[in-house]
C-alpha positions in Angstrom: 0.0 0.2 0.0 1.3 3.5 -0.9 1.0 6.6 1.1 2.0 9.9 -0.2 4.3 11.5 2.5 1.8 14.6 2.3 -0.6 12.8 4.2 1.0 13.7 7.3 0.4 17.1 7.0 -3.2 16.7 5.7 -3.5 14.7 9.0 -2.2 17.0 11.3 -4.0 19.9 9.7 -7.6 17.8 10.1 -6.5 17.1 13.6 -5.8 20.7 14.4 -9.1 21.9 12.7 -11.3 19.1 14.6 -9.9 19.7 18.1 -9.9 23.4 17.8 -13.7 23.3 17.4 -14.1 21.1 20.3 -12.2 23.2 22.8 -8.6 23.4 23.9 -8.7 20.5 26.0 -10.8 18.0 23.8 -9.4 14.7 23.2 -6.3 16.1 25.0 -4.1 13.1 26.2 -1.5 12.9 29.1 2.0 12.7 28.1 2.2 9.6 29.9 -0.4 8.0 27.4 2.0 8.9 24.5 5.4 7.5 25.2 8.5 8.8 23.1 8.4 6.3 20.2 5.0 5.9 20.2 3.5 5.1 16.6 2.8 7.7 14.0 -0.8 8.4 12.7 0.4 7.0 9.3 1.9 3.6 11.1 -1.3 3.3 13.3 -3.2 3.6 10.1 -1.2 1.3 8.1 -1.5 -1.3 11.2 -5.0 -0.7 11.1 -5.8 -1.8 7.7 -3.1 -4.6 7.6 -4.3 -7.5 5.1 -7.4 -5.3 4.0 -5.5 -2.5 2.0 -7.7 -3.1 -0.9 -11.3 -1.7 0.2 -13.4 -1.4 -2.9 -17.1 -2.1 -1.9 -17.9 -5.3 -0.7 -14.3 -6.8 -1.6 -12.8 -9.1 1.5 -10.8 -6.2 2.6 -13.8 -3.7 2.7 -15.8 -6.3 4.9 -13.0 -6.8 7.1 -12.4 -3.1 8.0 -16.4 -3.1 8.7 -15.8 -5.9 11.1 -12.7 -4.5 12.8 -14.4 -0.9 13.0 -17.8 -2.6 14.5 -15.7 -4.6 17.2 -14.0 -1.3 18.4 -17.1 0.8 18.6 -19.0 -2.2 20.3 -16.2 -2.8 22.8 -15.8 1.1 23.8 -19.3 0.7 25.9 -20.4 3.7 24.1 -24.0 3.7 22.2 -23.3 2.5 19.0 -25.2 0.9 15.9 -25.0 -0.1 12.3 -27.4 1.1 9.3 -27.5 -1.8 7.1 -28.2 -1.5 3.2 -27.8 -3.2 0.2 -26.0 -2.1 -2.8 -24.7 -3.5 -6.1 -21.1 -4.1 -5.9 -18.5 -5.2 -8.6 -16.6 -8.4 -8.4 -13.9 -8.4 -10.5 -13.3 -12.2 -12.4 -9.6 -13.5 -12.4 -7.9 -13.6 -15.7 -4.2 -14.6 -16.8 -2.6 -14.7 -20.2 -0.3 -17.7 -20.8 2.1 -17.7 -23.4 3.1 -20.6 -25.8 6.3 -21.4 -23.4 3.6 -21.7 -20.4 4.6 -18.5 -18.7 1.4 -17.3 -17.0 1.0 -13.4 -16.6 -1.8 -12.2 -14.4 -4.3 -9.8 -15.5 -6.5 -7.2 -13.7 -9.9 -6.4 -14.9 -10.6 -2.8 -15.0 -13.7 -0.6 -13.8 -16.9 -1.1 -15.9 -18.2 1.2 -18.4 -21.4 2.7 -17.1 -22.8 -0.6 -15.9 -21.5 -3.2 -18.2 -18.4 -5.5 -17.4 -15.6 -5.7 -19.9 -15.8 -9.2 -20.2 -14.3 -11.4 -23.2 -17.0 -13.3 -25.1 -15.3 -16.4 -24.2 -13.7 -17.5 -21.0 -10.8 -19.9 -22.6 -9.1 -19.0 -26.0 -6.3 -18.2 -28.1 -5.3 -14.9 -29.8 -2.8 -12.7 -31.0 -1.0 -10.3 -28.8 0.1 -7.1 -30.6 1.8 -4.0 -29.2 0.4 -0.4 -30.0 2.7 1.6 -27.8 0.9 4.7 -27.0 -1.4 4.8 -29.8 0.0 7.6 -31.8 1.0 7.6 -35.4 4.8 6.4 -35.2 3.4 3.7 -32.8 1.1 2.3 -35.2 3.5 2.1 -38.2 4.4 -1.5 -36.7 0.8 -2.5 -36.9 0.7 -1.7 -40.8 -0.3 -4.8 -42.7 -1.4 -6.9 -39.7 -5.0 -8.2 -39.2 -6.3 -6.9 -36.0 -9.6 -8.6 -36.1 -9.8 -10.5 -32.9 -6.2 -9.5 -31.9 -5.5 -8.8 -28.2 -3.8 -5.4 -28.1 -0.9 -4.4 -25.6 -0.6 -0.7 -24.9 0.8 1.7 -22.3 -1.6 3.1 -19.9 -0.7 6.7 -20.3 -2.1 6.3 -24.0 -5.1 8.5 -23.2 -8.1 7.6 -25.3 -5.9 6.3 -28.3 -7.0 2.6 -27.6 -10.9 3.5 -28.7 -9.4 4.5 -32.6 -8.5 0.9 -32.8 -11.9 -0.7 -32.0 -12.9 0.1 -35.6 -10.6 -3.0 -36.5 -12.5 -5.6 -34.6 -9.8 -6.1 -31.9 -10.8 -8.6 -29.0 -9.5 -6.3 -26.0 -6.9 -4.3 -24.8 -4.2 -4.7 -21.9 -2.8 -1.7 -20.5 0.7 -1.6 -19.1 1.1 0.4 -15.7 4.7 1.7 -15.2 3.9 3.9 -12.5 1.7 4.7 -9.7 0.8 8.1 -10.2 -1.1 9.3 -13.1 -2.9 12.3 -14.2 -6.7 11.9 -13.9 -7.3 12.2 -17.4 -5.6 9.1 -18.1 -7.7 7.2 -15.6 -10.9 8.7 -17.0 -9.8 7.8 -20.3 -9.9 4.1 -19.8 -13.7 4.2 -18.6 -15.8 5.0 -21.3 -19.4 6.3 -20.7 -21.4 3.8 -22.6 -22.9 0.3 -22.3 -20.7 -1.2 -25.3 -18.7 -4.2 -23.9 -15.1 -3.6 -24.4 -12.7 -6.1 -22.6 -10.2 -3.8 -20.6 -7.3 -5.3 -18.6 -4.4 -4.0 -16.6 -1.0 -5.6 -16.3 1.7 -4.6 -13.6 5.0 -2.7 -14.5 7.3 -5.8 -14.6 4.9 -8.2 -16.1 4.0 -5.7 -18.8 7.4 -4.7 -19.6 8.3 -8.6 -20.2 5.2 -8.9 -22.3 6.2 -5.9 -24.5 9.7 -7.2 -25.1 8.4 -10.6 -26.0 6.1 -9.4 -28.3 8.9 -7.3 -30.2 11.0 -10.2 -30.3 8.3 -12.1 -31.9 8.3 -9.6 -34.4 5.1 -8.0 -33.4 2.7 -10.7 -32.9 2.7 -13.0 -30.0 0.4 -16.1 -30.0 -1.1 -16.3 -26.2 -3.8 -18.0 -24.3 -6.4 -16.2 -22.2 -8.1 -17.7 -19.6 -10.7 -15.3 -17.9 -13.5 -15.6 -15.1 -16.4 -13.0 -16.2 -16.8 -9.9 -14.1 -20.1 -9.6 -12.5 -22.3 -7.1 -10.3 -23.9 -8.6 -7.5 -26.0 -7.1 -4.5 -23.9 -7.0 -1.3 -25.0 -6.1 2.3 -22.9 -3.2 3.5 -23.2 -1.2 6.7 -22.6 2.3 7.9 -21.1 2.0 11.4 -21.5 4.9 14.3 -20.8 5.7 17.9 -21.9 8.3 19.9 -19.6 9.8 22.3 -21.4 12.3 24.9 -20.2 15.8 25.6 -18.6 16.6 28.9 -20.3 19.9 29.1 -23.8 19.8 30.7 -24.9 22.5 28.1 -23.1 21.8 25.1 -23.4 17.9 25.1 -27.2 18.7 23.4 -25.1 19.5 20.4 -24.0 16.8 18.5 -21.4 17.2 15.8 -21.2 14.4 13.1 -17.8 13.4 11.5 -17.6 10.8 9.0 -14.8 9.0 7.1 -15.0 6.3 4.4 -14.4 2.6 4.7 -14.1 2.0 0.8 -12.4 3.1 -1.9 -12.2 2.6 -5.8 -9.7 2.8 -8.7 -9.8 2.3 -12.2 -8.3 -1.3 -11.3 -10.5 -2.2 -8.6 -8.3 -4.9 -7.4 -5.6 -2.3 -6.5 -7.8 0.1 -4.8 -5.7 0.7 -1.7 -7.1 4.5 -1.1 -4.4 6.5 0.6 -6.4 9.6 0.8 -9.6 7.6 2.2 -7.3 5.4 4.4 -5.9 8.5 6.1 -9.5 9.7 6.6 -10.4 6.9 8.4 -7.2 6.8 10.3 -8.1 10.3 11.6 -11.7 9.2 12.4 -10.3 6.1 14.5 -7.8 8.5 16.3 -10.6 10.8 17.2 -12.4 8.0 18.5 -9.5 6.8 20.7 -8.8 10.3 22.0 -12.4 11.5 22.4 -13.0 7.9 24.1 -10.3 8.7 27.0 -11.6 12.6 27.3 -14.8 13.5 25.8 -15.1 17.0 24.1 -17.4 19.6 25.3 -19.9 18.7 22.6 -21.3 15.4 21.8 -19.6 13.7 18.9 -21.1 11.3 16.4 -18.4 9.3 14.7 -19.6 7.3 11.6 -17.5 5.0 9.4 -19.5 5.0 5.9 -19.6 2.7 3.6 -20.4 2.9 -0.2 -18.8 6.1 -0.4 -17.7 5.7 -3.9 -21.0 4.8 -5.0 -22.3 8.5 -5.3 -21.9 8.9 -1.2 -24.4 6.1 -0.7 -23.2 5.8 2.9 -23.5 9.0 3.8 -26.8 9.6 1.7 -28.2 6.7 4.0 -26.6 8.2 7.2 -28.4 11.7 6.5 -31.4 9.9 5.8 -31.6 8.3 9.2 -30.4 11.1 10.8 -32.6 14.1 9.2 -36.0 12.2 8.4 -38.8 12.8 10.6 -39.6 9.6 12.6 -43.1 9.4 11.8 -42.0 9.2 7.7 -39.8 6.6 8.7 -42.2 4.7 10.7 -44.5 5.2 7.6 -42.5 3.8 5.4 -41.6 0.9 7.7 -45.1 -0.2 7.7 -45.6 0.1 4.0 -42.6 -2.3 3.5 -43.8 -4.7 5.8 -47.2 -4.8 4.6 -45.5 -5.6 1.2 -43.7 -8.4 2.8 -46.7 -10.0 4.1 -48.5 -9.7 0.9 -45.6 -11.3 -0.9 -45.2 -14.0 1.8 -49.0 -14.9 1.8 -48.7 -14.9 -2.2 -45.7 -17.2 -1.9 -47.5 -19.7 0.7 -50.7 -19.9 -1.7 -49.1 -20.3 -5.1 -46.2 -22.3 -3.5 -48.9 -25.3 -3.4 -48.8 -25.5 -7.4 -46.4 -27.6 -8.6 -47.8 -27.9 -12.5 -45.8 -30.8 -13.6 -47.9 -31.1 -15.3 -51.0 -29.4 -13.9 -53.5 -31.5 -12.0 -57.3 -31.0 -12.1 -57.1 -30.0 -8.2 -54.5 -27.2 -9.2 -56.6 -26.2 -12.0 -59.4 -26.0 -9.8 -57.3 -24.0 -7.2 -56.2 -21.4 -9.6 -60.3 -20.9 -10.5 -60.9 -20.4 -6.8 -58.2 -17.9 -6.4 -60.0 -15.6 -8.8 -62.8 -15.4 -6.8 -61.3 -15.0 -3.2 -61.8 -12.0 -1.3 -59.5 -10.1 1.2 -61.7 -9.6 4.0 -59.5 -7.2 5.9 -59.8 -5.0 3.2 -63.0 -5.7 1.3 -60.7 -5.8 -1.9 -61.2 -8.4 -4.5 
């Protein structure tokens, strides 16, 4: 996991701003609680995230962080809870490229387009791998005369949108070589098109990508390879917002509740490499405030919330805001409406569950006729 050194100053600045709002003694810790050589905020955050660095929504790392924070909040003894909700989460499929000599190169599925994942039509097939460099005119000269129909194109990640100009030749898909961990935002967004066209796009790490490039060049521009790829999918997953309420120490000011949030998830153009340094430090700050305020509460009450689904148009924040701000009577009315729908569906399932229709029996046919004439006595509706 890579953290930019500037996050030290970001972390310190946020701490000063938050602590200044709560008062000069807010979260103050005695010097004996912070011995010389104590772990830095960065080191503490890295330790907290160990084994769960990749945290795109619904991923094992994301759910592991959920569990760790829930355990800490529960063990604190303060009032705490969760807001559970369902969200569509992306499940990238494993893929690998196998050369004729048996060498295996792992490929990472890239972020879907508007919705549709960039899956290959086949899960196991052979193809010709060609190198198109940065997609500029001088890079494409080596492709003159080559049939790109059905070919897999290897390109540098820093190629902008040049890959799109090759789609008209019927290419099978693209593999982008990532040579650095720092890119201009446009280089990233250029790899995710805002349409529902299925275009297979995969990412290969620097060392493996350079090796592939050299192998293609040694093979005079075309390398025969085999692709094995599990399709990426979307599925519904249960996510949680986690909160803990620390009462203020001032009898008057504790009536004010300040809410501070930080995301548990992050995202990348390559979801399986989404370590999210900035969001990680925000989460680290939240847990640092939790630790300090647990020892010496601020004057005002504080609600600390670790939200999930942040990268899905702030879904976690929206769920939190809805539960905090929506009038209670509207929430209860909605809950009653949902409960009635559930009971209605359960009743229908119970009734129609008696039908087998393999093939329909005379009793089942009569049952369907009787169902048409049934009346809901509780409402008078037919």
